[in-house]
N, C-alpha and C positions, 0 to 999 in steps of 0.2 A: 273545585279542581284539585285532584290529588297532588300531594307534595312530591317534588322530584327527589330522587335519591341517587347515590353514587352507582348503584348496580345498574340502573337504567342507562346512565351515561357510559359506563364500561361496556355494556352490551352493544351500545351504538358504535363505540370506537372499534369494537371487535370486527365490525363489518368492513373496516378498511385494512387491507393487507399491504403492508409496506413492501415495495418491490425489491429492495436491497436485502432486507432481513428475511423476506419471504414468509413473514408471520404477521399476525395482527399485533398492535402495539401493547395490548394488555398481556398477551402471552409472552411477548419479548421483554416484559418488565420495563417498558419505556415510560409508561404512565406513572408519574411520581406523585401527583396531587390533583384532586378534583375538588373544587369549591363551588357550592351552589348558593346563590342569593336570590330568593324568589324565583323568577323565571330566567335568571342569568347564570351562565355556567363559565367557570374559568378552569382551564386544564394546563398543567405543567408537564411537558414531555422532556425526558432526559435521554439523549442518544449516546451510545458508547462508541460512535464513529462520527467524523465530521460531516455535516449536512448543509453547510451554508448555501450551496447552490440549489438545494431543493426544499429549503424551509418553507417558502411560499406555497409550493405544491402540497406539502404535507399539511400545512395549516388549512388550506382550502379544502383538502380532502377530509380531514378530521371534522372540521366545522360543518361540512355538508352532512355528514352522518349524524352529528349531534343535533342539528336543527330538525332532523326528522322525528325526534322524540317529542311527543305531545307536551305542550306547555313551555317548551324552551323558546325564548324570543331573542336571546343574544348569546354569543359564544366568544370567549377570548382564549387564544392558544399561545402559550409561551414555550419556546424551545431552547433548551440548553444542551451543551455537549460535555461529557465527562469521559475522557479516554483513560482507561486503567491498564495496568500491566497484566499480560496474560502469560500462562504457563509456557515454559521452554523445556528443552530436553532435560530428563531427570537428573543427569550428572552435572548440569551447568547452572550457573547463577546469572541473573540479568546484569547488564552493565549499568553502572551508576549514571543517573540522570537520563537514562533511555528506557522508556516504558516498554516499547515493543520493537523488535528487529524483524523486518520483513525481507527475505531474500528473493531477489529476482534472478531466475536461472534459466538456462536453456541447455538442451542436450548437445547442441552443436553451435558453432559460430555462424555469423552471417544472417541471423534471423531478426536482427534489430533489437536485441535484448537491452543494450545500453541506452538506446533511444527511448525505449519503453520505460526503463527505470527512471531516467531523469525527468521525463514528462509526467509520469505518475506521481513522483515525489513533488514536483511543482504543482500538480493538480491537487494533491492533498493539502498543500500550503494554501492554495486559493480557497479550498473548502473550509479553512479555519484551523487546521492542525499545525503543531510545531514539528517541523520535519528536518531530518538530516539525510545526507547521501554519502555513503562510503563506497568508493571505487575499489573493489577487491580484486580486480584484474591486474595482477602484478606484472605480467608479461606484456599486456597490451592495454594500458590505462587510456580511456578515451574521455572520461568525464571532464578533465580540465579543458580540453578543446571544445566539448559540447557546451560547457558553461562559460566559455570565453575567459577563463582564469589564466592570468600570466604571472601573477605575483606568488611568492613563496610563503608558506605558513610561518608564523612567528612562534618562538618558544620563550615564555616569560621566566621560566625557572630552569631552563637548560635540560629538562627531563621530559616535559610533555609539550604537545603541539596545540596551537589554537586553530580551530577549523576556519577555513576561508568562507566568508559569506558571499554568496552569489544569488541574486534575485530573491533574497530572503532565506535561502537554503544553506544550512551549515554543511560544508563539504570537506572531505579529506580523500586524498589519493596519492599513491606512490608517484604518480605523474607530476605532482606538485613539488616533489623533492629532487627529481632528476630532470635532466634536459629531455625534451620531447623525443629526440631521435636516439637517445641512449638505450641500448638493449639491456634487459635484465637477464643475464645469463646465470640463473640460479637453479639449484636443485630443489626438489619438493620441500624438505624440512626448512630451508631458508625462506621459501615463499610463505609457508604456514606461519613461521615466526614473525615475518614482516607484517602479515595481515593482523595477527594478534596484537602487535605493537600499534599499528595504525588504529585499531579499534579501541584498545584499552588505554593507550597513552595520548589520546586526543581529548581535550577538555570540552566535551560536548556540552552545550547548554541544555536546559531541560527540554527533552524531546518526547513527543507522543509516539513518533515513528522514526526509526532509522532504516532507510532503504539501503540494502547492500546489493550492489551490482556485482554478482559473482562471475568468475571467469567461465567461459563456455566449456562444455564437456562434462564427463562423469568419471574422470580418472581418480587416481589416488589423492591428488591434491584437492580436488573438489570434495571428495568424501571426507578427508581429514578436516577441511574447513567446516563442513556441515556438522561434524562431530564436536568441534571446538568453539563454534560461535553460537551463543544462546539465541536461537531463532524461534520466534512465536509462530511464524507461518511462512510459506513460500508461494511464489507466483511462477508458473512455468510459461515461458514464451516460445511459441512455435509459429510456423507458417502452414498453410493448407497442404503444402507439398508432402507427398508420402515419405520421402527420405527424412524430412525435418520432423515429421510426426514420429517416425521410428526412433529417432534420437531423443525426442521429447519424452517418450515413454521411459527411456532409460533414466532420464532426470527425475521423473516421477518416482520410479522405483528406488532411486538413491535416497530421496527424502523419506520415503516410507521406511527404509532400512534404519535411518537414524531417528525415527519417530518425530519428524517435523510435519505438522499438518499442512496439506496443500490447500491454499486459499482459493485457487482456481487457475484457469488457463487463459492466456491471451493469444488470440490468433492475429498475428501481424501480417501485413501484406495480403490481407484477405481479398481485396480487389484492387485493380489498377484504375486510377482516374486520369483520363487524358487531360493534359493541361490546356489543350486547344479547344476541345469541344465539350469536355466534361463527361464523356461517355465512361461508364464504369463496367469493368469486365474482370472476372475471376481467372486471371492468367495462370495462377499456380494451383488451380483446382478449387473446389468448394466443399464445405461441410466437414473438413478434416478436424478442426478444433472442436466443433460441436460434437462430432462422433467420439472423439477422445474423451471429452468431458462426460459424455453419457456412459462410455465404457467404464470409466473409473469412478463414476458417481460424484463428480466434482462440478463446480460452477464454471461456465464459460463467462469470464469476466468482461469480455468485450472483443470486438473485431475491428482492426484498424486497416485503413486503405494504404496501398502503395502510392504515395503522393509525393511529387517532386518538392513540394513546399517543406515537408518534414525533413528531407535530406538537406536542402539548402539552408534551412534555419539552424539545424544542429551543427552543420559544418562551419557556420559563421558564428558559433558561440551564442546563439539566441534560440533556445528550444521553443517549440511551437506554443506551449502553454504560457511561457514567459512573454512571447510576442503578442499574442491575442488569446486571452483565457476564455473568450466567449465564442470563438470560431468553432465550426463543426468538429474538427479534429481534436481541438483542445477539450471540447465537451466529452468526447469519447474517452480521452485519457482521464478526465475527472470522474467519469462514470466507472471506469475500471478501478480507480482508487477507492471510490465509495463502496463498490461491490466487494472488494478485497477486505477492506477494514470492517465492513458490516459483518462479513463472515467471521472475521477475527473476534469481533465484539460478542459473538455467540459462544465462543470457546471458553474453556476453563480459565479462571483468573489465577494470577500468581499470588500465593499467600506467603511465600518464603520471606518476603521483606517485612511481614508483620510480626515475625518472631525474632526475639533478640538472639544474637550470637552468644554461645557459651564459651567462655575463655577460662581455662584451668591454669592457675598460677601456683607455683611452689613458694610458700612463704617461709 
């Protein structure tokens, strides 16, 4: 019998296209080691995005392909995850302790952007990542209510804030510093300064991803924030409705202008599910998100139903993924998170932190 070699195993692995990366694992540089002992093969896979919920599927799929190689009798697959920092806008530097910032945005309000942001963040947490959530909506912060947070953040040194931990998620919001019904009557420059302080003066623990729930719209404030926050990628939330898609396109163009890569589009309220009979119907139209994704050549990250459970749970401070991470809706949020971070994993890495800073001193 001919001796097995690595090229045979790699060729077999290439037959499996990983659906989130949309590539085979060899081309995507996920295969880190192949060990062959007689007829037994051991493979180490290292993903650049969290895969905890799909590890078994990946293992079964890769094993199936390798076992097709003549002479292979046993296959062992080991999966590890290594999230690295990715490039941000050229004029900005990443935040300390935060590898990647992902902005969740919408061209208009009322499309469920904040609900998507908190559940995607929690979904990434379930998938094995270290995640934080920054509520950047200064005028209408909603994350404290959605996460059921009532306590105020502490400051150990009088200058910086400690993030609030909710469901394992590191969280910060202007809503944690003021009373819930207090209006923020601020002009644009004050809003921008407040966001920068919330971002940079919070003692974030080591994070793979910081999800930023941006305020709705594409005005001066949003554009300024997009220019000043070091974002590795953005997620656009829309509904199938034509008017929402029109505004979502404006959000897309805004991120293009500031050179922030679009990780994909989320179509929220895609269908309505009747709580009585379970009938599902596209009351806001259908195909809008998919058509927009095709038009701009970006990924459709997922489609979420209009379900009363989502509204009830977030209103009660218990987001769907936190309540039941295995239910159908939670699985969609987790899939959106995997799709977005897989797309990010294929982007350019950030090498700025590898070079020392040059300081000139007058002696």
